[in-house]
C-alpha positions in Angstrom: 0.0 0.0 0.0 1.3 3.4 -1.0 1.9 6.2 1.6 -0.6 9.1 1.6 0.1 11.7 -1.1 1.0 14.5 1.3 3.5 12.2 3.1 5.1 11.3 -0.2 5.3 14.9 -1.3 7.1 15.9 1.9 9.8 13.2 1.2 10.1 14.1 -2.4 10.6 17.8 -1.8 13.9 17.1 0.0 16.7 18.0 -2.4 14.2 19.4 -5.0 14.9 22.9 -6.2 12.0 23.4 -8.5 8.7 21.5 -8.8 6.3 22.8 -11.5 3.9 22.5 -9.9 3.7 21.1 -6.4 -0.1 21.2 -6.6 -0.1 19.0 -9.7 2.3 16.6 -8.2 0.2 16.2 -5.1 -2.9 15.7 -7.2 -1.1 12.9 -9.1 0.2 11.3 -5.9 -3.2 11.3 -4.2 -4.6 9.1 -6.9 -2.9 6.2 -5.1 -1.6 4.6 -8.3 2.1 4.3 -9.5 3.3 7.3 -11.5 5.6 7.0 -14.5 8.6 9.0 -13.6 10.9 9.8 -16.5 14.6 10.6 -16.5 16.5 11.0 -19.8 20.3 10.5 -19.9 22.3 11.1 -23.1 25.3 8.8 -23.1 27.7 11.6 -24.1 30.6 10.2 -21.9 31.5 6.7 -20.6 31.4 7.3 -16.9 28.6 8.2 -14.4 29.9 10.3 -11.5 28.4 11.5 -8.2 26.9 14.6 -9.9 24.7 12.3 -12.0 23.6 10.4 -9.0 21.8 13.4 -7.4 18.9 13.0 -9.9 19.3 9.2 -10.0 18.8 9.1 -6.2 15.6 11.2 -6.7 14.4 8.6 -9.2 15.2 5.9 -6.7 13.2 7.7 -4.1 10.2 7.6 -6.4 10.8 3.9 -6.9 11.0 3.3 -3.1 7.6 5.0 -2.8 6.1 2.5 -5.2 6.4 4.4 -8.5 7.6 3.2 -11.9 11.0 4.6 -13.1 11.3 5.1 -16.8 15.0 5.6 -17.8 15.4 6.9 -21.3 18.9 6.2 -22.8 19.2 9.0 -25.3 21.1 7.1 -27.9 19.5 9.1 -30.7 19.5 12.5 -29.0 23.1 12.0 -28.0 24.0 12.0 -31.7 22.4 15.4 -32.0 23.9 16.9 -28.8 22.2 18.7 -25.9 23.0 22.5 -26.1 22.1 23.0 -22.4 24.7 25.1 -20.6 26.9 25.5 -23.7 28.3 28.7 -25.0 28.9 27.0 -28.4 27.5 24.1 -30.3 28.3 20.8 -28.5 30.5 18.4 -30.7 28.5 15.6 -32.1 29.4 12.0 -31.3 29.7 9.0 -33.7 27.1 6.2 -33.4 29.8 3.8 -32.2 30.9 6.2 -29.4 27.3 6.6 -28.3 26.6 2.9 -28.3 29.8 2.2 -26.2 28.8 4.8 -23.7 25.2 3.6 -23.6 26.3 0.1 -22.6 28.3 1.4 -19.6 25.4 3.6 -18.5 23.0 0.6 -18.3 25.5 -1.3 -16.2 26.2 1.7 -13.9 22.7 2.9 -13.1 22.0 -0.5 -11.4 24.3 0.7 -8.6 21.6 3.3 -7.7 18.2 2.2 -9.1 16.0 -0.7 -8.3 15.8 -3.0 -11.3 12.4 -4.3 -10.2 10.7 -1.0 -10.8 12.9 0.2 -13.8 11.9 0.4 -17.4 14.9 1.2 -19.7 14.2 2.3 -23.2 16.3 3.9 -25.9 14.8 6.9 -27.7 16.2 5.7 -31.0 13.3 3.2 -30.9 10.8 5.9 -31.9 13.0 8.8 -33.1 15.0 6.9 -35.7 11.9 5.7 -37.7 10.0 9.0 -37.2 9.1 10.3 -40.7 10.5 13.7 -41.4 7.0 15.2 -41.9 6.1 14.0 -38.4 9.1 15.8 -37.0 8.0 19.0 -38.9 4.5 18.7 -37.4 6.0 18.5 -33.9 8.3 21.4 -34.6 5.3 23.4 -35.8 3.8 23.3 -32.3 6.8 25.4 -31.0 8.2 28.8 -31.8 11.7 30.2 -32.2 10.8 33.0 -29.8 10.0 30.4 -27.1 13.3 28.7 -27.5 15.2 32.0 -27.4 13.8 32.5 -23.9 16.4 30.1 -22.7 19.4 31.8 -21.1 22.2 30.1 -23.0 20.5 30.7 -26.4 19.8 34.3 -25.5 23.5 34.8 -24.6 24.8 33.2 -27.7 22.3 35.2 -29.9 23.4 38.5 -28.3 27.0 37.7 -28.8 26.6 36.5 -32.3 27.7 33.0 -31.5 26.1 30.6 -34.1 23.0 28.5 -33.0 22.5 25.6 -35.3 19.0 24.4 -36.3 19.6 20.9 -34.9 19.9 22.4 -31.4 16.3 23.5 -31.6 15.3 20.1 -33.0 17.0 18.5 -30.0 14.5 20.1 -27.7 11.7 18.9 -29.9 12.9 15.3 -29.8 13.5 15.3 -26.0 10.0 16.7 -25.5 8.6 14.0 -27.8 10.2 11.4 -25.5 7.7 12.5 -22.8 4.8 12.1 -25.1 5.8 8.6 -26.2 6.4 7.2 -22.6 3.4 9.2 -21.2 5.4 10.6 -18.3 3.6 11.8 -15.2 6.8 13.4 -13.9 10.1 14.2 -15.5 13.3 14.7 -13.5 16.4 16.7 -14.4 19.0 19.1 -13.0 18.2 22.8 -12.6 19.9 23.4 -15.9 17.3 21.2 -17.6 14.2 23.1 -16.4 13.6 24.7 -19.8 13.8 21.4 -21.6 11.4 19.8 -19.1 8.9 22.6 -19.6 9.0 22.2 -23.3 8.0 18.6 -22.6 5.0 19.8 -20.7 4.0 22.1 -23.6 4.2 19.3 -26.1 2.3 16.8 -24.0 -0.5 19.4 -23.6 -0.5 20.0 -27.3 -0.8 16.3 -27.8 -3.9 16.1 -25.6 -2.1 14.4 -22.7 -1.9 15.5 -19.1 1.3 17.5 -18.8 4.2 16.1 -16.8 5.3 17.6 -13.6 8.8 19.1 -13.9 11.0 18.3 -10.9 14.6 19.7 -10.8 17.4 18.7 -8.5 20.5 20.8 -7.7 23.8 20.7 -9.6 26.5 19.1 -7.4 29.6 21.1 -6.8 32.8 19.3 -7.7 35.9 18.5 -5.6 37.4 21.9 -6.2 34.5 23.4 -4.2 33.6 26.0 -6.9 32.1 24.6 -10.1 29.8 21.8 -11.1 31.2 18.3 -11.0 32.6 17.3 -14.4 35.0 14.6 -15.6 36.5 17.1 -18.1 37.5 19.3 -15.2 38.9 16.5 -13.1 36.8 17.5 -10.1 34.7 14.3 -10.0 34.2 11.0 -8.2 33.2 8.2 -10.5 30.8 5.7 -9.2 32.8 2.8 -10.7 36.0 3.9 -9.0 37.6 1.5 -6.5 36.8 2.0 -2.8 40.1 3.5 -1.9 40.2 6.1 -4.7 36.6 7.0 -4.1 37.2 7.5 -0.3 40.4 9.5 -1.0 38.7 11.8 -3.4 35.9 12.5 -1.0 38.5 13.3 1.7 39.9 16.0 -0.5 36.6 17.9 -0.6 36.8 21.4 1.0 35.1 21.5 4.4 32.6 24.1 3.2 31.0 21.8 0.7 30.3 18.9 3.1 26.8 20.0 4.0 25.8 20.1 0.3 27.2 16.6 -0.3 25.6 15.2 2.8 22.2 16.5 1.8 22.4 15.4 -1.8 24.3 12.1 -1.6 23.3 10.5 1.7 20.0 9.6 3.5 21.0 11.1 6.8 18.3 13.1 8.5 18.7 16.8 8.1 19.3 17.3 11.9 22.2 14.8 11.7 23.6 16.7 8.7 23.5 19.9 10.6 25.3 18.3 13.6 27.9 16.6 11.3 28.7 19.9 9.6 28.9 22.1 12.7 32.6 22.2 13.6 31.6 23.0 17.2 29.9 19.6 17.4 31.9 17.4 15.0 35.5 17.8 14.0 35.6 18.4 10.2 38.0 15.4 9.6 35.5 13.1 11.4 32.6 14.6 9.5 34.4 14.1 6.2 35.4 10.5 7.1 31.7 9.8 7.8 30.7 11.3 4.5 33.3 9.3 2.6 32.2 6.1 4.3 28.6 6.7 3.5 29.4 7.3 -0.2 31.8 4.3 -0.5 29.4 1.9 1.2 26.6 3.1 -1.2 28.6 1.7 -4.2 30.9 -0.9 -2.5 28.9 -2.3 0.4 31.0 -3.2 3.4 34.3 -1.9 1.9 34.5 1.6 3.4 36.3 0.5 6.6 39.1 -1.0 4.5 39.4 2.0 2.3 39.5 4.4 5.3 42.2 2.3 7.0 44.3 2.3 3.8 43.9 6.1 3.5 44.8 6.5 7.2 48.0 4.4 6.8 49.1 6.4 3.8 48.2 9.9 4.8 47.7 10.0 8.5 50.0 7.5 10.2 53.3 7.8 8.5 53.5 5.7 5.4 54.6 8.8 3.6 56.6 10.4 6.4 59.6 9.8 4.2 58.1 11.9 1.4 60.7 14.2 -0.2 60.0 17.9 0.0 59.3 19.4 -3.4 59.1 23.2 -3.9 56.8 24.3 -6.7 55.1 27.5 -7.8 51.8 28.2 -6.0 50.0 27.5 -9.3 51.5 24.9 -11.7 50.4 22.6 -14.5 50.4 18.9 -13.5 52.8 17.9 -16.2 55.3 20.6 -15.2 54.9 19.5 -11.5 55.8 15.9 -12.4 58.8 17.1 -14.4 60.1 18.7 -11.2 60.3 15.3 -9.5 62.9 14.3 -12.1 61.3 10.8 -12.3 60.3 11.1 -15.9 63.2 11.8 -18.3 61.3 14.2 -20.4 58.1 16.3 -20.5 56.6 13.8 -23.0 57.2 11.0 -20.6 55.6 13.0 -17.8 52.6 13.6 -20.0 52.2 9.9 -20.6 52.7 9.1 -16.9 49.7 11.4 -16.1 47.5 10.0 -18.9 48.2 6.5 -17.7 47.1 7.2 -14.1 50.5 7.1 -12.6 50.2 10.4 -10.8 48.1 11.1 -7.7 47.5 14.2 -5.5 46.5 13.3 -2.0 45.3 9.9 -3.2 43.3 11.4 -6.2 44.5 10.2 -9.6 45.2 13.0 -12.0 44.8 12.0 -15.6 44.1 15.4 -17.2 47.3 16.7 -18.7 45.9 20.2 -18.8 45.0 20.3 -15.1 46.5 23.3 -13.2 47.0 22.9 -9.5 47.0 25.4 -6.6 49.9 24.1 -4.5 49.3 24.0 -0.7 51.8 23.2 2.0 51.8 19.5 2.9 49.9 18.2 -0.2 51.2 14.7 -1.1 52.2 13.9 -4.6 52.7 10.3 -5.7 54.5 9.5 -8.9 55.1 6.2 -10.7 54.5 2.5 -10.1 57.1 2.5 -7.4 55.0 5.0 -5.4 57.5 7.7 -4.8 56.1 10.4 -2.6 56.7 14.1 -2.4 55.4 16.7 0.1 54.7 19.9 -1.8 55.9 23.2 -0.6 54.7 26.4 -2.3 57.4 28.9 -3.3 
């Protein structure tokens, strides 16, 4: 038996930034029948990171309340490219790239979602055979003026940055997904609100009850400043091994712990407040608890071992013999590795980084373009022989 609608609504509002509208969602919940809750993911990269899991966890919450999750793998829309948040046209992927990424996504979402209440579909099933005249009919229900209301399109239009026609068609196709699966609710990050609202419009124009748009926050990455992104290197991948996952979380700035606790754990909000109050809980203990919660969520029962390994390496002296290494307060990762004199050339240093042979405080650095802000005491590990260096800013 499902919980009363108002009780469900209270739970679902935790971690929700926008619900358009709460009244509609309550009305749907009070019917007492399972809702079809849609989440579309374009497989534009191979890995899912903790930033993606914020909305995946919201989808799991709907599942736990008895609702049907509908996960749309956007294997067709990924070929077009979502323009959301872009200041220029997103590069288009090849079909083979999209397919390879789609397979990894299906494997990884099982770490968060309940397969018993999960319907996985690919939007190529209905978009690929869609006749061109049908796409034109769908596009005729929308206007360019409506699309130009979106902030990123407005900005690009004002600055004279080209906007390609296929970027408008992307929004039409994503909205059509909602029509096909007859979504009651669609989830997305706050950057997806416009897209979700277009889906509402098209459902209404197709004589269907419009979906409720529910948006979750965008998770800040490990740098503590910008959204989590693999391309920026400030991410924690959900397929990482327990030690690397734990180590990365331990590098999170203290000021971001409350956000991560709220969005990535099921701790009661009162407990979150207590853990993130330095007068009640030491920040290191609070971060250790956060890291354990996250690791156990993806590697059940392995957090203690990961924490013990981290403690040995970074708290109890395994690296006490680390060599001091002076470096500029801001330096590229490749140039930093060159300073250790372990690689014989800059090219070799670059390859060492790309192959995962370089870590900063237990976090692998694989982006050769990464620029570090050097802080006193940061531990650099280089090479398979695990040579350690304690960084000292000049």
